[in-house]
Structures are given as structure tokens and as C-alpha cells.
C-alpha positions, 0 to 999 in steps of 0.5 A: 614556773619561771613565768609566774615567778617573773610576773610576781617579781615584776608586780612587787617591783611596780608596787615598790616604786609606786609606793615610794613615789606616793610616799614622797608626795604624801610627805608634802601634805600639811598634815604630815609635816605638822605631825612630823614636828610633834615628836621634834618637840618631845625630842628637843625637850629630852635633848635639852634636859639631857644636855642640861643635866648630863652634858658636862658629866658625859664630857668628863667621863669621855675625857677620863676614858680617853686618858685611860687609853695609852695609844690616845695619849701617845697620839696626843703627845705626838701632836704636841701640847697645843694641838692635843688640847684642841683635839681633845676638846673637839673629840670628847663632844664628838664621841658623846654625840656619836654615842647619843645619836643611836639612842635618839634614833631609837626614840625617834623610831619608837615614837614614829612607829607607835604614834605616827605610823598608825596615823600614816597607815589610816591616812594611806588607807583612807586615800587609797584603800577606803574599802579595805576591811579592817581585821584588827590583827594586832593590839597596842600592847602587841605593838609595844611588845613587838617594837621593844623586842625588835629594838633590843635585838637591834641594840644587841646586834649593834653592840656585838658588831661594834668592833667590826665598824672599824673595818671600812667596808663593814662600817658601810654595811652593818649599821644600815643593815641592822637599822633596815631590819629594825625599820622593816620589823617595826614599820611593817607590823604597825602598818598592818596592825589595823587592817590585816589579821594575824595570819595575813600579817605574818604571811605578808611579812614572810612573802615580802621580807626581802623587799621590806628589808630593802626598803628598811635599808634605804630608809636607814641610809636616808636616816644617816643624812641628818647625822651629817648635820648632827656632827657638823654642829661641832664644827659650826658652834654658832649654828649648833643650836639650829643644826641639832633640832634640824637634824632631829626633825629630819630624822622624824621626817625620814621615819614619817616617810618610812611609815608612809612608804611601808603603809603604801606597800603593805596595804597594797600587798594586802589588797592584792592578797585578798583579791587573789584569795577571792578569785581563788575561792570564786568558782569559774563558771563552766559552760554545760556540755552538749547533751548526748540526747540532743539529735545531731541534726540540732547541732548541724549548721543551718543551710543557707537561705 
């Protein structure tokens, strides 16, 4: 029993690593780069409209929220009038950005999951699995429902676990784990939507759930890198206009890479599953036994010449 289990784990590890490097190479394709810029246009437009209509109101609301906390006022009083004013001017935009970033991440994930991931899946299928049968086990409405429901669960989990983020170890564990779960759910569903049947999709997501969750966590950790640029826009005000779109594009590129990685992995797992099913359904030819009516002399070796 241990040998087949070890063989299966080794096969999944090889599939994981090969899918990763294939996705890295496919991210350099001009088509993928252009597609990664399309959501950036939409997100830049939304961010610009939100900043134009709601930025001042959001900053004012955060200022009022900070003033309502006694410990914040005590800390600002301890810093002094000049330092406290500067600190509040820096802290309020930072809080607004930290609150807005998860919403933008969710929008990026939904845009990539609903638009880019099927395109990435077709690109991977055309380049690597041209003969893989399409069983269309999911519809656009099903994909929207799945992504919306998964996103709502992730948002609730983020809201419930928010007080635990102040514990340093949990801050490094909970958000990537939640984002990884959401990425794994959305990306796997959309990557298998066109080629797998419903039963195949459910079975693959069940059999490979820990590997897919690990991929989602890695993609979630990669998605935190643009947040550094996002927050650094406060420190480098002159580059703010450049850093924010750059961070948004990096978010989209990371999710595009996630779509390619999940497509390579899940379609590879689907092909292997169908191959095993075909081999199991195909009977192995068995040589006919020697007939008892055949004389024993017929089976005796021939004498040397």
C-alpha cells in the first residue's frame, strides 16, 4: 500500500513543479501580457472614480474613527502636537488603502477568474492538451455562482478573523490561508469548467485539494508583493500615481499566472485520470491456456538435428 501512495505523491509533486515552470514561461507570452493589462484598465478606471468621489469622505471618516478611540488620542498627545498631526495625516490614508486593498484584490480575482482564467485554460489546452475531450461540465452561471459564493465565504472568514491579525504569527498565516482557499476554489473550478464533466471536476478537486490549496497559498503570498508598492505610495507621494497602477497590474499578472498554473495542473490531472480510467476499462489480453487435448509430445522440445 505504501508504494502506490508514494508513487502517487511523487507523480503529483512532478505535476506541481512542471505546471509551475510551464506557467512561468507562458506568462512571458505577448498574448498573456496584453490580456493582463485589460483588467488594469478597468481597475484603474474604478480606482480613479472611487478616489475622485470618495477619497476625501473616506479620509474624513477615518479621521473621525481615529478621534473616537481614546488610546489613539492618548498616543497622539504623547507624541506632541506637531508629530501627532503628521502621524494622523499619514495614518488615515494608510488605513483607507489597507481597507480598500482587499476589495481590489477580490475584484481582480473575479475579473481574472471569470474572464482570463477560461482564456488561459484554452491557451494551455491548445498548447499541451489539443486532443483532450471537452465535456463542458460547468456553465457561466454556475461559474458566477461558485465564485460569488466562495468570495462571500472568504470575506466572512476575513471579517471574523480580523481581530486575530494583531497576533503576529497569525497575521502571517490566516490571510494567505484564506486567500489561498479562495484562489484554489475559483481557479480550479474555472480551469476545469470547459474540459471536465461535473463528476470529474468534483473528483479532481477532492483528490488534489491539499495540493491545490498549497498552490493557492503560494499565489496568495505572491499577491502580497504588490501590496508593498501599494503602501509605499504613501511614503513616495511623487510616485503615487505610478506605483498604484503598477501594483494593480502586478496583482492582475499574479492572478494570470495563477490561472495558468491551475490550468496546467488541473488539465494534467484530468488527462492522467482519463488515461487511468481508459486503462482500467480496457481488458488486458490473456494468452489462451494449453489445451488438455493436445498430446504431450506436441509440447516436448524438438531433438537437436
